[in-house]
C-alpha positions as a LaTeX table, in Angstrom:
\begin{tabular}{lrrr}
\hline
Residue & $x$ (\AA) & $y$ (\AA) & $z$ (\AA) \\
\hline
Met1 & 12.96 & 15.98 & $-8.37$ \\
Gln2 & 11.52 & 16.14 & $-4.85$ \\
Ala3 & 8.38 & 17.67 & $-3.43$ \\
Tyr4 & 7.86 & 17.99 & 0.31 \\
Asp5 & 5.05 & 19.08 & 2.58 \\
Ser6 & 5.27 & 21.81 & 5.19 \\
Glu7 & 6.91 & 19.42 & 7.64 \\
Gly8 & 9.61 & 18.43 & 5.15 \\
Thr9 & 8.22 & 14.93 & 4.49 \\
Met10 & 7.13 & 13.36 & 1.25 \\
His11 & 4.00 & 11.21 & 1.03 \\
Ile12 & 3.69 & 9.57 & $-2.38$ \\
Leu13 & 0.45 & 8.17 & $-3.77$ \\
Ile14 & 0.79 & 5.42 & $-6.38$ \\
Val15 & $-2.32$ & 4.82 & $-8.51$ \\
Thr16 & $-1.98$ & 1.55 & $-10.37$ \\
Gly17 & $-4.23$ & $-0.51$ & $-12.61$ \\
Gly18 & $-6.20$ & $-2.88$ & $-10.37$ \\
Asn19 & $-9.62$ & $-2.40$ & $-8.81$ \\
Ile20 & $-10.21$ & 1.11 & $-7.48$ \\
Asp21 & $-13.20$ & 2.10 & $-5.35$ \\
Lys22 & $-14.13$ & 5.52 & $-6.70$ \\
Asp23 & $-15.58$ & 6.88 & $-3.45$ \\
Ile24 & $-12.51$ & 5.97 & $-1.42$ \\
Ala25 & $-10.10$ & 7.17 & $-4.09$ \\
Phe26 & $-11.94$ & 10.48 & $-4.58$ \\
Ala27 & $-11.85$ & 11.08 & $-0.82$ \\
Met28 & $-8.13$ & 10.31 & $-0.70$ \\
Leu29 & $-7.40$ & 12.68 & $-3.56$ \\
Lys30 & $-9.64$ & 15.39 & $-2.13$ \\
Asn31 & $-7.82$ & 15.59 & 1.20 \\
Asn32 & $-4.74$ & 16.72 & $-0.74$ \\
Ser33 & $-2.29$ & 15.17 & 1.74 \\
Tyr34 & $-0.08$ & 13.70 & $-0.99$ \\
Thr35 & 2.96 & 15.65 & $-2.07$ \\
Tyr36 & 3.61 & 13.55 & $-5.17$ \\
Ile37 & 1.39 & 11.29 & $-7.33$ \\
Ile38 & 2.61 & 8.49 & $-9.59$ \\
Ala39 & 0.20 & 7.12 & $-12.21$ \\
Val40 & 1.03 & 3.56 & $-13.19$ \\
Asp41 & $-0.28$ & 2.48 & $-16.60$ \\
Lys42 & $-4.09$ & 2.13 & $-16.37$ \\
Gly43 & $-4.04$ & 4.19 & $-13.17$ \\
Leu44 & $-3.62$ & 7.22 & $-15.43$ \\
Ser45 & $-7.12$ & 6.69 & $-16.83$ \\
Phe46 & $-8.57$ & 6.86 & $-13.32$ \\
Leu47 & $-6.69$ & 10.05 & $-12.45$ \\
Asp48 & $-7.83$ & 11.56 & $-15.73$ \\
Ala49 & $-11.45$ & 10.79 & $-14.80$ \\
Cys50 & $-10.84$ & 12.52 & $-11.46$ \\
Gly51 & $-9.30$ & 15.54 & $-13.15$ \\
Arg52 & $-6.12$ & 15.08 & $-11.12$ \\
Met53 & $-2.74$ & 15.63 & $-12.74$ \\
Pro54 & $-0.02$ & 13.12 & $-11.75$ \\
Asp55 & 3.56 & 14.22 & $-11.21$ \\
Leu56 & 4.91 & 11.12 & $-12.95$ \\
Ile57 & 3.48 & 8.56 & $-15.36$ \\
Met58 & 5.14 & 5.13 & $-15.43$ \\
Gly59 & 4.62 & 1.76 & $-17.06$ \\
Asp60 & 4.77 & $-0.26$ & $-20.24$ \\
Phe61 & 1.40 & 1.34 & $-21.15$ \\
Asp62 & $-0.19$ & $-1.89$ & $-22.35$ \\
Ser63 & $-3.49$ & $-1.20$ & $-20.56$ \\
Val64 & $-3.95$ & 2.58 & $-20.50$ \\
Asp65 & $-6.20$ & 4.29 & $-23.05$ \\
Lys66 & $-3.81$ & 5.42 & $-25.79$ \\
Asp67 & $-5.67$ & 8.71 & $-26.42$ \\
Ile68 & $-5.41$ & 9.62 & $-22.75$ \\
Leu69 & $-1.73$ & 8.71 & $-22.69$ \\
His70 & $-1.03$ & 10.80 & $-25.81$ \\
Asp71 & $-2.82$ & 13.76 & $-24.24$ \\
Tyr72 & $-0.72$ & 13.59 & $-21.08$ \\
Met73 & 2.52 & 13.23 & $-23.01$ \\
Gly74 & 2.16 & 16.90 & $-23.89$ \\
Lys75 & 1.38 & 18.06 & $-20.35$ \\
Asn76 & 3.72 & 19.17 & $-17.61$ \\
Cys77 & 4.43 & 15.79 & $-16.01$ \\
Arg78 & 7.30 & 13.34 & $-16.27$ \\
Val79 & 6.92 & 10.10 & $-18.21$ \\
Lys80 & 8.97 & 6.91 & $-17.75$ \\
Arg81 & 8.18 & 4.19 & $-20.26$ \\
Phe82 & 9.33 & 0.58 & $-19.93$ \\
Ser83 & 9.36 & $-2.42$ & $-22.20$ \\
Ser84 & 6.56 & $-4.95$ & $-21.62$ \\
Glu85 & 9.32 & $-7.60$ & $-21.43$ \\
Lys86 & 10.93 & $-6.72$ & $-18.13$ \\
Asp87 & 11.89 & $-8.38$ & $-14.85$ \\
Ala88 & 9.64 & $-6.31$ & $-12.55$ \\
Thr89 & 6.00 & $-5.29$ & $-12.57$ \\
Asp90 & 5.04 & $-1.69$ & $-13.17$ \\
Thr91 & 3.94 & $-1.41$ & $-9.52$ \\
Gln92 & 7.33 & $-2.59$ & $-8.27$ \\
Leu93 & 9.06 & $-0.05$ & $-10.49$ \\
Ala94 & 6.79 & 2.66 & $-9.10$ \\
Val95 & 7.61 & 1.71 & $-5.50$ \\
Glu96 & 11.32 & 1.74 & $-6.34$ \\
Glu97 & 10.87 & 5.17 & $-7.90$ \\
Ala98 & 9.06 & 6.44 & $-4.81$ \\
Ile99 & 11.91 & 5.20 & $-2.61$ \\
Ala100 & 14.47 & 6.90 & $-4.87$ \\
Leu101 & 12.49 & 10.16 & $-4.69$ \\
Gly102 & 12.85 & 10.16 & $-0.91$ \\
Ala103 & 9.36 & 9.15 & 0.19 \\
Ala104 & 8.66 & 9.05 & 3.91 \\
Ala105 & 5.36 & 7.26 & 3.25 \\
Ile106 & 3.80 & 5.50 & 0.28 \\
Thr107 & 0.14 & 4.66 & $-0.32$ \\
Ile108 & $-0.92$ & 2.39 & $-3.19$ \\
Ile109 & $-4.44$ & 2.22 & $-4.61$ \\
Gly110 & $-5.39$ & $-0.09$ & $-7.46$ \\
Gly111 & $-2.88$ & $-2.65$ & $-6.17$ \\
Thr112 & $-5.47$ & $-5.40$ & $-5.59$ \\
Gly113 & $-7.96$ & $-6.92$ & $-7.99$ \\
Asn114 & $-9.01$ & $-9.95$ & $-9.98$ \\
Arg115 & $-5.47$ & $-11.17$ & $-10.59$ \\
Leu116 & $-4.42$ & $-12.93$ & $-7.38$ \\
Asp117 & $-0.84$ & $-13.22$ & $-8.64$ \\
His118 & $-0.58$ & $-9.42$ & $-8.95$ \\
Thr119 & $-2.23$ & $-8.89$ & $-5.57$ \\
Leu120 & 0.19 & $-11.26$ & $-3.81$ \\
Ser121 & 3.13 & $-9.72$ & $-5.64$ \\
Asn122 & 2.09 & $-6.25$ & $-4.50$ \\
Ile123 & 1.88 & $-7.42$ & $-0.88$ \\
Tyr124 & 5.40 & $-8.83$ & $-1.16$ \\
Ile125 & 6.58 & $-5.57$ & $-2.77$ \\
Leu126 & 5.69 & $-3.76$ & 0.47 \\
Gly127 & 8.91 & $-5.29$ & 1.78 \\
Leu128 & 10.94 & $-3.04$ & $-0.53$ \\
Ala129 & 9.71 & 0.03 & 1.34 \\
Leu130 & 10.06 & $-1.64$ & 4.75 \\
Arg131 & 13.74 & $-2.29$ & 4.11 \\
His132 & 14.16 & 1.47 & 3.74 \\
Asn133 & 12.11 & 2.18 & 6.89 \\
Ile134 & 9.33 & 3.68 & 4.76 \\
Ser135 & 5.68 & 3.22 & 5.71 \\
Cys136 & 3.83 & 1.66 & 2.77 \\
Arg137 & 0.15 & 0.65 & 2.55 \\
Leu138 & $-2.09$ & $-1.02$ & 0.00 \\
Ile139 & $-5.66$ & 0.32 & 0.25 \\
Asp140 & $-8.84$ & $-0.94$ & $-1.39$ \\
Ala141 & $-12.55$ & $-0.85$ & $-0.55$ \\
His142 & $-12.25$ & $-3.60$ & 2.07 \\
Asn143 & $-8.63$ & $-3.65$ & 3.25 \\
Val144 & $-5.68$ & $-1.65$ & 4.45 \\
Ile145 & $-2.59$ & $-3.83$ & 4.12 \\
Gln146 & 0.83 & $-3.05$ & 5.55 \\
Leu147 & 3.91 & $-4.76$ & 6.99 \\
Ile148 & 5.16 & $-4.34$ & 10.55 \\
Asp149 & 8.54 & $-5.43$ & 11.89 \\
Lys150 & 8.39 & $-4.09$ & 15.44 \\
Thr151 & 6.01 & $-3.51$ & 18.32 \\
Thr152 & 3.01 & $-1.60$ & 17.02 \\
Tyr153 & 0.17 & 0.16 & 18.84 \\
Ile154 & $-3.16$ & 0.73 & 17.10 \\
Gln155 & $-6.09$ & 2.91 & 18.13 \\
Lys156 & $-9.67$ & 1.66 & 17.82 \\
Asn157 & $-10.89$ & 5.04 & 16.54 \\
Asn158 & $-8.23$ & 5.05 & 13.81 \\
Ile159 & $-8.61$ & 1.66 & 12.14 \\
Ser160 & $-10.31$ & 0.82 & 8.87 \\
Gly161 & $-12.94$ & $-1.88$ & 9.36 \\
Asn162 & $-13.82$ & $-4.17$ & 12.26 \\
Tyr163 & $-11.18$ & $-6.83$ & 11.83 \\
Ile164 & $-7.43$ & $-6.99$ & 12.23 \\
Ser165 & $-5.70$ & $-10.01$ & 10.74 \\
Leu166 & $-2.06$ & $-10.92$ & 11.23 \\
Leu167 & $-0.19$ & $-13.21$ & 8.85 \\
Pro168 & 3.51 & $-14.03$ & 8.67 \\
Tyr169 & 5.43 & $-12.28$ & 5.91 \\
Thr170 & 8.56 & $-14.14$ & 6.95 \\
Glu171 & 8.53 & $-17.92$ & 7.44 \\
Ser172 & 7.59 & $-17.40$ & 11.08 \\
Val173 & 7.11 & $-14.56$ & 13.56 \\
Glu174 & 8.30 & $-15.28$ & 17.08 \\
Asn175 & 6.90 & $-14.48$ & 20.52 \\
Ile176 & 3.80 & $-12.57$ & 19.47 \\
Thr177 & 1.92 & $-10.94$ & 22.33 \\
Leu178 & $-1.43$ & $-9.27$ & 21.68 \\
Lys179 & $-3.09$ & $-7.00$ & 24.23 \\
Gly180 & $-6.41$ & $-5.22$ & 23.90 \\
Phe181 & $-7.74$ & $-7.84$ & 21.45 \\
Arg182 & $-10.70$ & $-10.20$ & 21.64 \\
Tyr183 & $-8.27$ & $-13.08$ & 21.09 \\
Pro184 & $-5.05$ & $-12.27$ & 22.95 \\
Leu185 & $-1.78$ & $-14.12$ & 22.47 \\
Gln186 & 1.15 & $-14.51$ & 24.82 \\
Glu187 & 4.60 & $-15.16$ & 23.32 \\
Tyr188 & 3.12 & $-17.21$ & 20.48 \\
Thr189 & 5.19 & $-18.19$ & 17.43 \\
Leu190 & 3.14 & $-17.81$ & 14.26 \\
His191 & 3.99 & $-19.94$ & 11.23 \\
Lys192 & 2.83 & $-19.57$ & 7.63 \\
Asp193 & 0.78 & $-22.76$ & 7.73 \\
Thr194 & $-1.70$ & $-21.59$ & 10.37 \\
Ser195 & $-4.67$ & $-19.22$ & 10.29 \\
Ile196 & $-4.87$ & $-18.32$ & 13.98 \\
Gly197 & $-4.17$ & $-14.67$ & 13.21 \\
Ile198 & $-7.27$ & $-14.14$ & 11.06 \\
Ser199 & $-10.24$ & $-11.90$ & 12.03 \\
Asn200 & $-9.22$ & $-10.58$ & 15.42 \\
Glu201 & $-10.90$ & $-7.52$ & 16.90 \\
Leu202 & $-9.97$ & $-4.75$ & 19.31 \\
Thr203 & $-11.93$ & $-4.76$ & 22.57 \\
Glu204 & $-10.04$ & $-1.87$ & 24.16 \\
Asp205 & $-9.48$ & 1.67 & 22.93 \\
Ser206 & $-5.98$ & 0.67 & 21.87 \\
Gly207 & $-4.17$ & $-2.56$ & 21.14 \\
Met208 & $-0.57$ & $-3.72$ & 21.23 \\
Ile209 & 1.11 & $-6.10$ & 18.80 \\
Ala210 & 4.53 & $-7.11$ & 20.12 \\
Phe211 & 6.98 & $-9.72$ & 18.82 \\
Thr212 & 10.70 & $-10.37$ & 18.90 \\
Lys213 & 11.56 & $-11.64$ & 15.43 \\
Gly214 & 10.06 & $-11.64$ & 11.94 \\
Ile215 & 7.71 & $-9.50$ & 9.87 \\
Leu216 & 3.91 & $-9.50$ & 10.00 \\
Ile217 & 1.35 & $-8.65$ & 7.34 \\
Met218 & $-1.27$ & $-6.59$ & 9.17 \\
Ile219 & $-4.63$ & $-6.32$ & 7.41 \\
Gln220 & $-7.36$ & $-4.01$ & 8.65 \\
Ala221 & $-10.45$ & $-5.46$ & 7.00 \\
Arg222 & $-14.17$ & $-4.95$ & 6.58 \\
Asp223 & $-16.73$ & $-7.26$ & 4.94 \\
\hline
\end{tabular}
């Protein structure tokens, strides 16, 4: 099953069971730019509170309210249930499903929270989408997290928060050049054991992040 917007692209929203800022999530749902919504386990409870019907419900359902789940079982949406003893998290399975559905872009909310292990895992899972050339972002109240593997230009009037942090996703990222930033770099190789890429800021209307090898975690952050 596929659902596309007027331009023939599919933007999938995954709502999973971590911390969700209600104001941000309500605004995202209200703009109606998503062509397909996947509720992952406890994420279904949030969508139910919003009065928004998902297209697909996924998970082992160990954390969702059972009455809500039972109610949605009888509604017009697909359900994919998994054993709690499995080799992938529910969020990974949802990203894999979004890729299989033909997503051009994926946004995940509820993918960060109190469990640091789940948060780190969800950042690593962004690599699944990147390998298929699919834009994928994790969004919470303070961060927009995505991976970049090529020269990227960002506009000051289109970023979330004041800070842009760059961390290696791969063991190292080679020959990084930053232009338009408060702290520029020139052909710098960034390794995982350094924090030089944290809390940079744009000083120009646009900024350039260029590098020749590797993958960066780019985090747009606010306090």
